[in-house]
Residue frames relative to the residue before (quaternion, step in Angstrom):
aa qw qx qy qz dx dy dz
M 1.0000 0.0000 0.0000 0.0000 0.00 0.00 0.00
K 0.6121 0.5654 -0.3564 0.4225 3.54 1.10 -0.69
R 0.6541 0.5113 -0.3286 0.4503 3.66 1.02 -0.72
A 0.6604 0.5347 -0.3082 0.4277 3.62 1.01 -0.69
F 0.5601 0.6493 -0.3780 0.3489 3.55 1.12 -0.66
P 0.6794 0.4611 -0.3316 0.4646 3.73 0.73 -0.84
Y 0.6243 0.5346 -0.3507 0.4488 3.64 1.04 -0.63
I 0.6432 0.5181 -0.3266 0.4596 3.57 0.98 -0.83
I 0.6386 0.4996 -0.3315 0.4824 3.61 0.98 -0.80
A 0.6648 0.5067 -0.3186 0.4470 3.63 0.84 -0.89
I 0.6665 0.4836 -0.3062 0.4776 3.63 0.91 -0.88
S 0.6344 0.5239 -0.3383 0.4567 3.61 1.00 -0.76
C 0.6368 0.5255 -0.3233 0.4625 3.61 0.99 -0.81
V 0.6391 0.5313 -0.3228 0.4528 3.58 0.98 -0.89
F 0.6762 0.4846 -0.2920 0.4718 3.57 0.90 -0.97
W 0.6314 0.5288 -0.3245 0.4652 3.57 1.01 -0.85
A 0.6708 0.4966 -0.2938 0.4659 3.61 0.88 -0.94
C 0.6674 0.4941 -0.3044 0.4667 3.58 0.93 -0.85
N 0.6151 0.5521 -0.3297 0.4561 3.54 1.04 -0.80
N 0.6909 0.4611 -0.2896 0.4756 3.60 0.87 -0.89
D 0.6164 0.5327 -0.3452 0.4660 3.62 1.04 -0.72
L 0.6477 0.5305 -0.3168 0.4458 3.57 0.94 -0.87
K 0.6422 0.5136 -0.3122 0.4758 3.59 1.00 -0.84
D 0.6489 0.5131 -0.3175 0.4634 3.59 0.99 -0.88
I 0.6376 0.5200 -0.3171 0.4718 3.60 1.01 -0.84
Q 0.6560 0.5076 -0.3154 0.4610 3.59 0.89 -0.90
N 0.6700 0.4975 -0.3049 0.4590 3.60 0.96 -0.83
L 0.5931 0.5666 -0.3661 0.4396 3.62 1.12 -0.54
S 0.6778 0.5042 -0.2926 0.4481 3.56 1.03 -0.73
K 0.5798 0.5707 -0.3824 0.4382 3.61 1.20 -0.30
K 0.3669 -0.7110 0.5593 0.2170 3.55 -0.96 0.88
Q 0.2844 -0.7349 0.5951 0.1580 3.49 -0.99 0.91
L 0.2205 -0.7805 0.5751 0.1074 3.57 -0.90 0.88
Y 0.0344 -0.8037 0.5922 -0.0465 3.52 -0.62 1.21
P 0.4749 -0.6672 0.4713 0.3274 3.61 -0.93 0.72
T 0.3956 -0.7085 0.5328 0.2403 3.57 -1.12 0.72
G 0.7827 0.0825 -0.0644 0.6135 3.54 1.29 -0.27
E 0.1126 -0.7699 0.6276 0.0270 3.53 -1.26 0.60
A 0.0200 -0.7996 0.6001 -0.0044 3.55 -1.02 0.85
D 0.2162 -0.7478 0.6139 0.1309 3.54 -1.03 0.79
S 0.8391 0.0767 -0.1071 0.5278 3.58 -1.06 0.86
A 0.1266 0.8082 -0.5581 0.1393 3.57 0.67 1.09
H 0.0089 -0.7697 0.6370 -0.0410 3.54 -0.94 0.99
V 0.0317 0.8232 -0.5599 0.0886 3.58 -0.36 1.27
K 0.1677 -0.7571 0.6222 0.1077 3.57 -1.07 0.82
Y 0.2294 -0.7581 0.6008 0.1078 3.54 -0.94 1.03
T 0.0222 -0.8157 0.5779 -0.0162 3.58 -0.71 1.05
D 0.0472 -0.7502 0.6584 0.0376 3.50 -1.35 0.46
S 0.8378 -0.0413 -0.0338 0.5433 3.60 -0.73 1.10
A 0.6876 -0.5215 0.2450 0.4419 3.54 0.95 1.05
Q 0.5829 0.5360 -0.3831 0.4756 3.58 1.25 0.42
I 0.3939 -0.6862 0.5481 0.2712 3.60 -0.94 0.84
K 0.2082 -0.7960 0.5630 0.0774 3.58 -0.70 1.16
A 0.8030 -0.0799 0.0840 0.5846 3.56 1.09 -0.74
E 0.1524 -0.7417 0.6408 0.1267 3.53 -1.31 0.44
M 0.1222 -0.7934 0.5952 0.0366 3.54 -0.95 0.93
F 0.0427 -0.7725 0.6331 0.0238 3.55 -1.03 0.85
A 0.0339 0.7808 -0.6219 0.0492 3.55 -1.02 0.90
V 0.4819 -0.6572 0.4926 0.3053 3.57 -0.97 0.82
K 0.7955 0.0144 0.0287 0.6051 3.63 1.02 -0.81
M 0.0198 -0.7712 0.6361 0.0157 3.54 -1.06 0.83
L 0.1430 -0.7624 0.6284 0.0576 3.55 -0.92 0.97
D 0.2140 -0.7919 0.5667 0.0775 3.56 -0.79 1.11
Y 0.0699 -0.7890 0.6103 0.0015 3.56 -0.69 1.12
G 0.0951 0.8687 -0.4756 0.1008 3.52 0.92 1.02
K 0.6830 0.4665 -0.2830 0.4856 3.59 1.21 -0.39
A 0.4598 0.6799 -0.4559 0.3441 3.60 1.25 0.00
K 0.6675 -0.4970 0.3567 0.4245 3.59 -1.19 0.38
Y 0.7450 0.1363 -0.0718 0.6490 3.55 1.11 -0.78
P 0.2618 -0.8282 0.4725 0.1491 3.63 0.14 1.28
F 0.0784 0.7845 -0.6113 0.0684 3.53 -1.17 0.73
N 0.2969 -0.6819 0.6284 0.2279 3.55 -1.40 0.21
H 0.1419 -0.7918 0.5915 0.0555 3.52 -1.00 0.88
F 0.1483 -0.7747 0.6125 0.0524 3.56 -0.96 0.92
P 0.1499 -0.8675 0.4710 0.0567 3.60 0.23 1.31
K 0.7393 0.3813 -0.2058 0.5155 3.57 1.22 -0.45
G 0.7216 -0.4691 0.2276 0.4554 3.52 1.19 0.57
I 0.1899 -0.7541 0.6246 0.0716 3.50 -1.37 0.32
K 0.0869 -0.7400 0.6658 0.0402 3.53 -1.22 0.78
V 0.0149 -0.7956 0.6047 -0.0331 3.54 -0.84 1.08
T 0.1541 -0.7343 0.6548 0.0907 3.51 -1.10 0.86
V 0.1076 -0.7938 0.5980 0.0273 3.57 -0.70 1.15
F 0.2283 -0.7698 0.5845 0.1169 3.56 -0.92 0.93
D 0.3039 -0.7428 0.5637 0.1953 3.60 -0.84 0.95
K 0.7453 -0.4238 0.2654 0.4410 3.55 -1.29 0.02
N 0.6832 0.4454 -0.2745 0.5094 3.61 1.25 -0.42
K 0.5158 -0.6759 0.3728 0.3716 3.56 1.36 0.28
N 0.3607 0.7082 -0.5142 0.3224 3.58 1.16 0.55
K 0.3543 -0.7440 0.5272 0.2074 3.60 -1.03 0.72
N 0.0441 -0.7519 0.6577 0.0086 3.56 -1.03 0.96
Y 0.2312 -0.8145 0.5258 0.0820 3.58 -0.92 0.89
I 0.0792 -0.7560 0.6488 0.0364 3.52 -1.18 0.76
V 0.0502 0.7771 -0.6265 0.0317 3.58 -0.93 0.95
A 0.0518 0.7582 -0.6485 0.0429 3.55 -1.26 0.60
D 0.5518 -0.6286 0.4506 0.3120 3.54 -1.24 0.67
R 0.7788 0.0509 -0.0236 0.6248 3.62 1.21 -0.54
A 0.0290 0.7922 -0.6096 0.0045 3.53 -1.20 0.49
T 0.0821 -0.7557 0.6469 0.0600 3.53 -1.28 0.55
S 0.1504 -0.7801 0.6052 0.0507 3.52 -0.92 1.03
Y 0.2195 -0.7981 0.5541 0.0884 3.58 -0.62 1.19
N 0.4355 -0.7557 0.4318 0.2297 3.59 -0.51 1.19
F 0.7177 0.4679 -0.2813 0.4324 3.62 0.70 -0.97
T 0.7637 0.3846 -0.2090 0.4745 3.58 0.88 -0.89
G 0.3714 -0.7243 0.5011 0.2938 3.62 1.13 -0.55
I 0.4887 0.6544 -0.4344 0.3798 3.59 1.22 0.34
I 0.1433 -0.7552 0.6331 0.0906 3.59 -1.03 0.83
D 0.1925 -0.7764 0.5964 0.0663 3.56 -0.79 1.10
L 0.1070 -0.7936 0.5989 0.0048 3.56 -0.45 1.31
R 0.0439 -0.8297 0.5559 -0.0242 3.61 -0.77 1.02
E 0.8703 0.1706 -0.1408 0.4401 3.50 -1.32 0.62
N 0.8497 -0.1124 0.0035 0.5151 3.55 -0.66 1.22
V 0.1783 0.7955 -0.5507 0.1792 3.55 0.81 1.01
K 0.0226 0.8017 -0.5916 0.0824 3.53 -0.84 1.06
I 0.0858 -0.7560 0.6480 0.0342 3.52 -0.94 1.00
T 0.0501 -0.7940 0.6059 0.0062 3.55 -0.81 1.02
S 0.2372 -0.7925 0.5467 0.1301 3.60 -0.55 1.12
H 0.6664 -0.5277 0.3602 0.3843 3.55 -1.27 0.46
D 0.7120 0.4399 -0.2703 0.4760 3.62 1.09 -0.52
G 0.6903 -0.5441 0.2703 0.3930 3.60 1.18 0.39
K 0.4854 0.6375 -0.4493 0.3950 3.60 1.21 0.11
V 0.0820 -0.7885 0.6089 0.0271 3.55 -1.02 0.86
M 0.1050 -0.7719 0.6257 0.0399 3.56 -0.87 1.01
Q 0.0197 -0.8022 0.5965 -0.0183 3.61 -0.83 0.98
T 0.1398 0.7548 -0.6302 0.1165 3.55 -1.11 0.84
Q 0.5151 -0.6342 0.4691 0.3354 3.59 -1.25 0.04
Q 0.7868 0.0841 -0.0475 0.6097 3.60 1.22 -0.31
L 0.0989 0.7859 -0.6030 0.0948 3.54 -0.98 0.86
Y 0.2299 -0.7483 0.6073 0.1356 3.56 -0.98 0.91
Y 0.1188 -0.7601 0.6331 0.0862 3.54 -1.21 0.62
D 0.2158 -0.7634 0.6003 0.1012 3.56 -0.75 1.11
Q 0.3170 -0.7992 0.4829 0.1664 3.59 -0.20 1.30
K 0.6524 0.5396 -0.3179 0.4268 3.60 0.98 -0.77
N 0.7827 0.2999 -0.1588 0.5217 3.57 1.03 -0.77
N 0.3535 -0.7527 0.4719 0.2929 3.60 1.33 -0.05
W 0.4675 0.6796 -0.4008 0.3987 3.51 0.95 0.99
F 0.2047 -0.7604 0.6078 0.1020 3.58 -1.01 0.92
F 0.1088 0.7961 -0.5941 0.0386 3.59 -1.18 0.55
T 0.0137 0.7789 -0.6264 0.0269 3.50 -1.29 0.60
E 0.2910 -0.7175 0.5955 0.2145 3.54 -1.29 0.39
Y 0.5403 0.6274 -0.3852 0.4075 3.58 1.31 0.07
Y 0.6657 -0.4515 0.4034 0.4361 3.52 -1.37 0.07
F 0.0063 -0.7835 0.6213 -0.0082 3.61 -0.99 0.77
K 0.0688 -0.7657 0.6351 0.0753 3.51 -1.34 0.35
V 0.1176 -0.7630 0.6340 0.0449 3.55 -0.96 0.97
T 0.0055 -0.7822 0.6230 -0.0038 3.59 -0.86 0.94
D 0.2521 -0.7343 0.6003 0.1921 3.53 -1.30 0.37
K 0.7124 -0.4735 0.2935 0.4268 3.53 -1.29 0.08
N 0.6276 0.5100 -0.3389 0.4808 3.64 1.27 -0.20
K 0.4883 -0.6839 0.3910 0.3753 3.59 1.39 0.02
S 0.3513 0.6682 -0.5474 0.3612 3.55 1.17 0.55
F 0.0702 -0.8198 0.5668 0.0427 3.56 -1.10 0.57
F 0.1433 -0.7273 0.6675 0.0703 3.47 -1.37 0.42
D 0.1550 0.8106 -0.5529 0.1146 3.60 -0.58 1.03
G 0.1846 0.7854 -0.5792 0.1166 3.52 -1.30 0.22
I 0.4828 -0.6112 0.5172 0.3547 3.51 -1.26 -0.45
G 0.8265 0.1364 -0.1643 0.5208 3.53 -0.70 1.20
V 0.2490 0.7370 -0.5931 0.2076 3.51 -0.76 1.14
D 0.0258 -0.7498 0.6572 0.0723 3.51 -1.30 0.44
F 0.0292 0.8098 -0.5789 0.0901 3.58 -1.05 0.80
D 0.5291 -0.6061 0.4818 0.3471 3.54 -1.27 0.42
Q 0.7005 -0.5050 0.3127 0.3955 3.56 -1.25 0.36
N 0.7084 0.4343 -0.2607 0.4914 3.63 1.20 -0.40
F 0.4407 -0.7044 0.4413 0.3389 3.64 1.27 0.10
R 0.4214 0.7129 -0.4697 0.3060 3.63 1.10 0.53
I 0.7500 0.2108 -0.1361 0.6120 3.56 1.10 -0.68
V 0.0454 0.7998 -0.5923 0.0863 3.56 -0.61 1.18
N 0.0703 -0.7685 0.6357 0.0182 3.56 -0.91 0.99
A 0.0348 -0.8115 0.5825 -0.0299 3.59 -0.39 1.25
Q 0.3940 -0.7418 0.5026 0.2046 3.56 -1.03 0.80
Q 0.7711 -0.0119 0.0457 0.6350 3.60 0.74 -1.05
N 0.2259 0.8182 -0.4982 0.1772 3.58 -0.31 1.12
R 0.0862 -0.7381 0.6620 0.0979 3.45 -1.45 0.09
A 0.1061 -0.7968 0.5924 0.0545 3.60 -1.18 0.37
E 0.1032 -0.7390 0.6595 0.0907 3.48 -1.37 0.42
L 0.1461 -0.8101 0.5662 0.0420 3.55 -0.59 1.20
K 0.0965 -0.7923 0.6023 0.0175 3.61 -0.87 0.97
D 0.8530 0.1523 -0.1294 0.4821 3.53 -1.25 0.62
I 0.2906 0.7451 -0.5411 0.2601 3.57 0.87 0.93
K 0.2355 -0.7759 0.5713 0.1270 3.57 -0.84 0.99
D 0.4749 -0.6613 0.5042 0.2881 3.56 -0.99 0.78
E 0.0667 -0.8233 0.5635 -0.0130 3.55 -0.51 1.20
G 0.6900 -0.5094 0.2623 0.4423 3.55 1.07 0.89
L 0.2433 0.7822 -0.5326 0.2129 3.57 0.97 0.75
């Protein structure tokens, strides 16, 4: 048994060395993604026909414009003020966001909150925004409240940017201070 012991150690070292080499080779084949641009304290104004439509502020923005599918990433959060046609301000905040250039989809993550000019607040942990169709959607839990403390919540919802068309999958609501308007 004493003679076999050095061979066991030698074979173990060979397997250990091969195992580490294999991991190194596997890591070499992985593509590393590095930003082509980086901005601190980004403040952008979106205009159309000389009218400000939205303002965006981000503590940090990483630009991956040279990636196969280009995108911008906001790892430290994003704050957006959107102006409607009557110049009312609506606010969107999230702890992280990614904007995909080809699809026009914005992925908002963690503590997502939309506050409308009339006091409605929508909260969720993840929300997509389709810029081309002006449409929001999520499969996560969401809750919408108004200034009267009425609420609408559930799992999975999609809606237009004005909250006029809402499609909810699993939901419930509690309405408070509703006045009979001749229904």
